C-alpha positions as CSV (number, residue, x, y, z in Angstrom):
1,M,-3.7,-15.5,22.6
2,E,-5.2,-17.4,20.4
3,K,-3.4,-18.5,17.3
4,A,-3.8,-16.8,13.5
5,K,-4.8,-19.2,11.1
6,V,-2.9,-18.9,7.7
7,Y,-3.9,-20.7,4.8
8,Y,-1.8,-21.6,2.0
9,S,-1.8,-22.8,-1.7
10,D,1.4,-24.2,-4.2
11,L,1.3,-23.3,-7.3
12,R,1.0,-26.3,-9.1
13,T,-1.8,-26.7,-11.7
14,S,-3.8,-28.9,-13.9
15,P,-6.0,-28.2,-17.1
16,T,-8.8,-28.6,-14.6
17,S,-7.5,-26.3,-12.2
18,N,-5.5,-23.2,-13.2
19,L,-3.9,-20.5,-10.5
20,L,-7.0,-18.1,-10.5
21,D,-9.5,-21.0,-9.5
22,K,-7.0,-22.2,-6.8
23,M,-6.6,-18.4,-5.5
24,E,-10.8,-18.4,-5.3
25,R,-10.8,-22.0,-3.4
26,L,-8.0,-20.6,-1.0
27,L,-10.1,-17.3,-0.5
28,K,-13.1,-19.2,0.3
29,R,-11.3,-21.8,2.8
30,A,-9.6,-19.0,4.7
31,G,-13.4,-17.8,5.3
32,I,-13.7,-14.4,2.9
33,E,-17.3,-15.4,2.6
34,Q,-18.0,-14.7,6.4
35,L,-16.9,-10.8,6.1
36,P,-19.9,-8.7,6.0
37,L,-19.5,-8.0,2.1
38,K,-23.5,-7.4,1.4
39,D,-23.6,-3.7,0.0
40,S,-20.1,-2.7,1.5
41,F,-17.6,-0.9,-0.6
42,A,-14.3,-3.0,-0.5
43,A,-11.0,-1.7,-1.1
44,I,-8.9,-4.0,-2.7
45,K,-5.3,-2.5,-1.9
46,I,-2.7,-3.3,-4.8
47,H,0.3,-2.4,-6.0
48,F,-0.1,-0.9,-9.9
49,G,3.4,-1.4,-10.5
50,E,6.0,0.9,-11.8
51,P,6.0,1.3,-15.9
52,G,9.3,-1.0,-16.5
53,N,8.8,-3.6,-13.6
54,L,7.1,-6.7,-14.4
55,A,7.3,-8.2,-11.2
56,Y,3.9,-7.0,-9.7
57,L,1.0,-8.9,-9.3
58,R,-1.1,-9.8,-12.7
59,P,-4.3,-7.7,-13.0
60,N,-6.0,-11.3,-13.3
61,Y,-5.7,-12.0,-9.6
62,A,-7.4,-8.9,-8.9
63,A,-10.2,-9.3,-11.5
64,R,-10.7,-12.8,-10.1
65,M,-10.8,-11.0,-6.5
66,A,-13.5,-8.2,-7.8
67,T,-15.9,-11.1,-9.3
68,L,-15.9,-13.1,-6.3
69,L,-16.3,-9.9,-4.1
70,R,-19.0,-8.5,-6.5
71,S,-20.9,-12.1,-6.4
72,L,-21.0,-11.9,-2.4
73,G,-23.1,-8.3,-2.7
74,A,-20.0,-6.0,-2.2
75,K,-19.0,-2.8,-4.2
76,P,-15.4,-3.6,-4.9
77,F,-12.8,-0.9,-6.1
78,L,-8.7,-1.2,-6.5
79,T,-6.9,1.3,-4.9
80,D,-3.4,2.5,-4.6
81,C,-2.1,5.6,-3.7
82,N,0.4,8.2,-4.8
83,T,4.3,8.1,-4.3
84,L,6.6,10.2,-2.5
85,Y,8.9,10.1,-4.8
86,S,9.1,11.9,-8.5
87,G,8.3,9.0,-10.7
88,R,4.9,7.7,-12.8
89,R,2.9,7.3,-9.6
90,A,3.3,11.2,-7.8
91,N,0.0,12.4,-9.1
92,A,-3.4,10.4,-10.0
93,V,-3.3,11.1,-13.5
94,D,0.0,9.6,-14.0
95,H,-0.6,7.3,-11.4
96,L,-4.1,6.0,-13.9
97,Q,-2.2,6.2,-17.2
98,S,0.5,3.9,-15.3
99,A,-2.1,1.5,-13.8
100,M,-3.3,1.2,-17.3
101,E,0.0,0.6,-19.5
102,N,0.2,-2.2,-17.0
103,G,-3.3,-4.1,-17.4
104,F,-5.2,-2.3,-14.4
105,N,-8.4,-0.8,-16.0
106,P,-12.5,-1.2,-15.2
107,I,-12.5,-3.5,-17.9
108,S,-9.6,-6.1,-17.2
109,A,-10.5,-5.3,-13.4
110,Q,-13.9,-6.0,-13.4
111,C,-14.1,-3.0,-11.2
112,Q,-13.6,0.6,-10.6
113,V,-9.9,1.8,-10.3
114,I,-9.5,4.5,-7.7
115,I,-5.8,6.6,-6.3
116,G,-6.7,6.8,-2.9
117,D,-4.8,10.3,-1.9
118,G,-6.5,11.7,-4.5
119,L,-5.0,14.2,-7.3
120,K,-1.6,15.2,-5.7
121,G,-2.1,12.9,-2.6
122,T,-3.3,15.6,-0.4
123,D,-6.7,13.7,0.2
124,Y,-6.2,12.1,3.9
125,R,-8.0,11.6,6.5
126,E,-6.2,11.0,10.2
127,I,-6.8,8.4,12.4
128,P,-6.3,8.5,16.0
129,L,-4.0,5.8,17.1
130,N,-1.6,7.2,20.1
131,G,1.3,5.1,18.6
132,E,4.6,6.1,19.9
133,Y,5.8,6.8,16.4
134,C,2.6,8.1,14.7
135,P,-0.3,9.5,17.0
136,A,-2.5,10.2,14.2
137,P,-1.6,8.3,10.9
138,K,-2.7,10.2,7.4
139,I,-4.6,7.3,5.8
140,A,-5.7,8.1,2.2
141,T,-9.3,9.5,2.3
142,A,-10.8,6.5,-0.3
143,I,-9.4,3.8,2.3
144,A,-10.3,5.3,5.3
145,H,-13.7,5.9,4.4
146,A,-13.7,2.1,2.9
147,D,-16.3,-0.4,5.2
148,I,-13.9,-3.6,4.3
149,V,-9.9,-3.5,3.3
150,I,-8.6,-6.6,1.6
151,S,-4.8,-6.4,0.9
152,M,-3.4,-8.3,-2.5
153,N,0.3,-8.3,-1.3
154,H,3.3,-9.2,-3.9
155,F,6.2,-10.8,-1.2
156,K,9.7,-9.4,-2.1
157,G,12.8,-7.7,-1.0
158,H,12.6,-4.1,0.2
159,E,15.7,-1.7,0.5
160,Q,14.2,-0.2,3.4
161,A,12.1,-2.6,5.0
162,G,13.5,-5.7,4.4
163,F,10.8,-7.8,2.6
164,G,7.5,-6.0,1.7
165,G,3.9,-7.9,2.3
166,A,0.9,-7.3,3.8
167,L,2.5,-4.7,6.8
168,K,4.2,-3.0,3.5
169,N,1.3,-2.9,1.3
170,L,-1.1,-1.6,3.8
171,G,1.3,0.8,6.3
172,M,3.3,2.2,3.7
173,G,0.8,1.8,0.5
174,C,-2.1,3.0,2.1
175,A,-0.5,6.4,3.3
176,S,-1.1,9.9,1.8
177,V,2.0,11.6,0.3
178,G,2.3,13.3,3.5
179,G,1.7,10.3,5.6
180,K,4.8,8.5,3.6
181,L,7.1,11.7,4.3
182,E,6.2,10.9,8.2
183,L,6.8,7.4,7.5
184,H,10.5,8.1,5.8
185,C,11.5,10.8,8.0
186,A,13.2,11.8,11.0
187,S,13.2,15.5,10.4
188,Q,10.8,18.5,8.7
189,P,10.8,18.9,5.2
190,K,13.5,21.6,3.7
191,I,13.5,23.7,0.8
192,D,15.9,22.9,-2.3
193,E,16.2,26.9,-3.0
194,A,17.9,26.1,-6.5
195,S,14.7,24.3,-7.7
196,C,12.2,26.4,-5.7
197,I,10.5,29.1,-8.5
198,G,9.0,31.1,-6.1
199,C,5.1,29.9,-7.1
200,N,3.5,30.2,-4.0
201,I,1.7,27.2,-4.3
202,C,3.2,25.9,-0.7
203,V,2.9,28.9,1.0
204,K,-1.3,28.9,0.0
205,H,-2.1,25.4,1.0
206,C,0.0,25.3,4.0
207,A,-2.4,24.5,6.8
208,H,-0.2,26.1,9.5
209,D,1.0,28.9,8.2
210,A,4.5,27.7,8.5
211,V,5.7,28.6,4.4
212,H,6.6,32.3,3.4
213,L,8.2,33.8,0.2
214,N,11.4,35.6,0.9
215,A,13.0,38.7,-0.5
216,S,14.6,36.6,-3.0
217,R,11.1,35.0,-3.8
218,K,12.0,31.5,-2.5
219,A,10.2,29.6,0.0
220,E,11.0,29.3,3.4
221,I,9.6,27.0,6.8
222,D,9.4,28.5,10.0
223,Y,10.3,25.5,11.9
224,A,8.3,26.8,14.7
225,K,4.9,26.2,12.9
226,C,5.6,23.1,10.7
227,V,4.1,20.1,12.2
228,G,6.1,17.8,8.9
229,C,2.9,17.1,7.5
230,G,4.6,17.2,3.9
231,Q,1.9,18.4,2.3
232,C,4.6,21.0,0.9
233,V,6.3,18.1,-0.8
234,A,3.5,16.7,-2.2
235,L,2.1,20.2,-3.9
236,C,5.6,20.9,-5.4
237,Q,5.9,20.6,-8.7
238,H,9.1,21.0,-9.0
239,D,11.2,19.6,-6.3
240,G,12.0,22.6,-4.4
241,A,10.4,21.4,-1.1
242,V,12.1,17.7,-0.2
243,M,12.4,15.6,2.4
244,G,14.2,15.9,5.3
245,A,16.7,13.3,6.4
246,E,15.4,10.1,6.4
247,D,14.9,7.6,9.1
248,T,16.6,4.4,10.0
249,S,15.1,0.9,9.1
250,E,14.2,0.0,12.4
251,R,12.1,2.9,13.4
252,L,10.5,2.9,9.7
253,N,9.6,-0.6,10.3
254,Y,7.8,0.1,13.7
255,K,5.5,3.5,12.0
256,I,4.6,0.8,9.1
257,A,3.1,-1.0,11.6
258,E,1.4,1.4,13.3
259,Y,0.3,2.6,9.9
260,A,-1.0,-0.7,9.0
261,L,-3.2,-0.8,11.9
262,A,-4.9,2.4,11.6
263,V,-5.8,1.2,8.2
264,V,-7.7,-1.8,9.7
265,M,-9.3,-0.6,12.6
266,G,-12.1,-1.1,13.5
267,K,-13.3,-2.7,10.4
268,P,-13.1,-6.2,8.8
269,H,-9.9,-6.8,6.8
270,F,-8.5,-9.5,4.7
271,H,-5.3,-10.5,3.6
272,I,-3.8,-12.6,0.9
273,S,0.2,-12.9,-0.1
274,F,1.6,-14.1,-3.3
275,I,4.8,-15.3,-2.7
276,M,6.1,-15.3,-6.4
277,N,8.8,-13.5,-8.3
278,V,10.1,-12.6,-5.2
279,S,12.4,-9.9,-6.2
280,P,15.2,-8.3,-4.6
281,E,13.5,-4.7,-4.4
282,C,10.4,-3.3,-4.6
283,D,7.8,-3.2,-7.1
284,C,7.9,1.1,-7.0
285,W,11.1,0.5,-9.4
286,N,11.0,0.8,-12.9
287,H,13.1,-2.3,-13.2
288,N,13.0,-5.4,-11.8
289,R,16.2,-7.8,-10.7
290,L,16.6,-11.4,-11.4
291,H,14.2,-13.2,-8.8
292,W,15.9,-14.6,-5.6
293,T,13.6,-17.6,-5.3
294,R,10.8,-19.7,-7.4
295,H,7.4,-19.4,-7.4
296,V,6.7,-20.5,-4.0
297,Q,3.1,-20.3,-2.5
298,I,-0.1,-18.4,-2.0
299,W,-1.2,-17.6,1.5
300,S,-3.9,-16.0,2.9
301,S,-5.4,-15.2,6.5
302,K,-8.3,-13.6,8.3
303,P,-8.2,-11.4,10.6
304,R,-4.6,-11.1,11.9
305,Y,-1.3,-10.5,10.4
306,C,1.0,-13.0,9.9
307,T,4.8,-12.2,9.0
308,V,6.3,-14.5,6.7
309,T,10.0,-15.0,7.2
310,I,10.5,-17.6,4.9
311,A,8.6,-18.8,2.1
312,L,7.8,-22.4,3.3
313,P,4.7,-23.6,5.5
314,R,5.8,-23.3,9.3
315,H,3.7,-23.1,12.3
316,T,5.3,-20.5,15.2
317,S,4.0,-19.5,18.2
318,T,1.2,-17.2,16.6
319,T,0.5,-18.9,13.6
320,T,-0.9,-22.1,12.5
321,C,-0.2,-23.0,8.9
322,V,-3.2,-25.0,7.0
323,D,-2.9,-26.1,3.6
324,A,-5.8,-25.0,1.5
325,T,-5.6,-27.8,-0.6
326,S,-6.0,-30.9,2.1
327,S,-9.4,-32.0,3.2
328,T,-8.9,-30.8,7.1
């Protein structure tokens, strides 16, 4: 198997070369201009950050990426998907407000900002994969319909996956709310009767007729019909429909890999990872703890993934690392 070539750049700057300039040189050196960008819808997958967390990637990087893609003839847009947990990014209205608070808007980002799985996280396309764990990953519609996928990844720790980078940004980040339920859970959803108000929304929208109201006007799930799609969890605004038991970290990582494959399968894709503010936990938290390591580097590759286990230049059996600032 041919080695994937991964380009990197350090974060040293000068009066004539700032980080945005270095990022653009890195992108070009790694081959972004070789992508079929003319008139293509290019999804820039980036984490907008939970309000209160300051470790997420600055919107300046996204704006430079969007400007470069547009100069190459693409129609770029920034995108992320709604969260499974309750927070300020669990629906498109709150998510867009949070993105704007963190600096991601059409003016600063130089392109449109789209929540990939729609208003309530229920807009998705099933991508047939025949994976061992996820036969048909539920990928957000806007991302599934994009012609090209560009991932801008903040490399950091993650409390379940261990570390988060390109695979986590794509595999978990491009899943609809129901997809995130499939990733996280080893079992089907369940009903918290104390929280259920009997509003009937889960009954109306269950595509498999698996939910009904009992005599007490509380939702009940017929597990003989339930396929675990997670639509009831996505739609319930009262935490009446909730996740089942969580899956193991090992199985979660296998599922994330399958979802990431579904995102990029059959279409051009490009990846850039920022190894800076390497915080112990995900940018989904509303705070960020002291980072583990100093700002190190920016990595970029096309079209294969590189799983970086340490933030230093290294050669492995499947990757060759190239200094983008060198002449070789």
